[in-house]
PAFI-740763 format. One record per residue (C-alpha): residue number from 1; x, y, z. Coordinates in steps of 0.25 Angstrom, whole numbers, padded with zeros to 4 digits, always signed. Layout:
<atoms>
     k       X       Y       Z
   NUM       X       Y       Z
...
</atoms>
This chain:
<atoms>
     k       X       Y       Z
     1   +0149   -0028   +0099
     2   +0137   -0020   +0105
     3   +0139   -0009   +0095
     4   +0138   -0019   +0084
     5   +0125   -0024   +0089
     6   +0119   -0011   +0090
     7   +0123   -0007   +0076
     8   +0117   -0020   +0071
     9   +0105   -0017   +0080
    10   +0104   -0002   +0074
    11   +0106   -0009   +0059
    12   +0095   -0019   +0062
    13   +0086   -0008   +0067
    14   +0088   +0000   +0054
    15   +0086   -0012   +0045
    16   +0073   -0015   +0052
    17   +0068   +0000   +0050
    18   +0072   -0001   +0035
    19   +0065   -0014   +0034
    20   +0052   -0008   +0040
    21   +0053   +0003   +0030
    22   +0055   -0006   +0018
    23   +0043   -0014   +0023
    24   +0034   -0002   +0023
    25   +0039   +0003   +0009
    26   +0036   -0011   +0004
    27   +0022   -0011   +0009
    28   +0019   +0003   +0003
    29   +0025   -0002   -0010
    30   +0015   -0014   -0010
    31   +0004   -0005   -0007
    32   +0008   +0004   -0019
    33   +0010   -0008   -0029
    34   -0004   -0013   -0025
    35   -0010   +0001   -0029
    36   -0003   +0002   -0041
    37   -0007   -0012   -0046
    38   -0021   -0009   -0043
    39   -0021   +0004   -0050
    40   -0014   -0003   -0062
    41   -0025   -0013   -0062
    42   -0036   -0003   -0063
    43   -0028   +0005   -0074
    44   -0027   -0008   -0081
    45   -0042   -0010   -0083
    46   -0044   +0005   -0086
    47   -0034   +0004   -0097
    48   -0041   -0008   -0104
    49   -0054   -0001   -0103
    50   -0049   +0011   -0110
    51   -0042   +0003   -0121
    52   -0054   -0004   -0124
    53   -0062   +0009   -0124
    54   -0052   +0015   -0134
    55   -0052   +0003   -0143
    56   -0067   +0003   -0143
    57   -0067   +0018   -0147
    58   -0057   +0016   -0157
    59   -0065   +0005   -0163
    60   -0077   +0014   -0163
    61   -0070   +0025   -0169
    62   -0064   +0017   -0180
    63   -0077   +0010   -0184
    64   -0084   +0024   -0184
    65   -0074   +0029   -0193
    66   -0074   +0017   -0203
    67   -0089   +0018   -0203
    68   -0089   +0033   -0207
    69   -0079   +0030   -0218
</atoms>
């Protein structure tokens, strides 16, 4: 009976250690996801600006070509 209790205590200690490691990993993942989300939001704004500038340049080029003809 004492051996069973010791085995159970060892198993419980191992599980607690694994749980602590998992908790640390989840915290790191949360930080990484937050950073990725911030980066994504910055690039989303830059993409819209680049798209608008490209559209404007295309319009000006088309208008200039039609004016020359």
